N, C-alpha and C positions, 0 to 999 in steps of 0.2 A: 733697284728701289731708289727713287730719287727723294731727296730731302728738299722741300720747298721752304723758303724763308717766310716766317710769320712775324716775329718780333725780335728786336735787337736792343740791348740796354748798354748804358755807358760802362757798367761794371764788367762787361764782357759776356754776359749771359746771352745766348742765342737760342731762340725757340723756332723750331722747324716742324714741318709736318710731311707725312708720307703721301704717296699716291693713294687713290681710293682702293680699299680692300673689301672683301666680302667674307662674312661668317658662313659656315656650312649651311645655315638656314636661309641665306640670301640677304640678311641685313648688312648694310654697308657701314664701314667705319674707316677711320684714319688712325695712324699712330702719331702722337705729338712727342717730339724730342726736346729735352732741355739739356744744354751743355754750356759749361763755363770753365775757363782755365783756372787751375788752382796754383797754389804757391809751390807745389812740388814739381811743376813743369808738365803736369798731366791735365786731364779734364775731369771735373765732376759731371755726372750725367744721370739722367732719369728719363723714362718714357712711360706713356700712358696711351691706351687705346681709347678713342673717343667716337661715339658716346659710350658711357657706361663701363668704367673700369677703374681699377686702382693702379697706383704707380708700380712699375716693374723695373728691374735692373737698375736700382738706385745705387749710385756710387758717389760718396762724398757729400751729398746734400743732407740737411737736417730735416726733421719733421716740420719745423717752422718754415723752412724753404718750400717744402712740398705743399704746405697750406697756402703760401703765397702763389705758388704755381697753379694751384687749383683755382684761385681767383682769376688768373690769366686765362685759364681754360674756360671758365664760366663766361668770361667776356668775349673771348676770341675763337673758341673751339668751333662754334657753329659756322663762323665765317670761313675758317679753314676747310671745314667739311664741304661747304658749298663750292669753294674754289676747286677742291678735288673732284667734285661731281661734274662741274663745268668742264674741267680738263679731260675727264674720263669720257664724257659724252660728246665732246666737240668733234 
């Protein structure tokens, strides 16, 4: 499973997305990953399936962080999904 770059921020936050995946009913989706180095020498992380999901495997991020990440998804999730579709069907 490849992680494709989507967004990078000066504070170290990296947002990546997966290759195209399919639900059992045939609907397509991607997983969007958020990762940022923390002061303990590890990474805070979270992921969400797009479209239509809640955050999963959240480690180190606050609810406020997740609200901000949801805004990033609202603005960029469809673009990442289209990129994955183009790559899958190329």
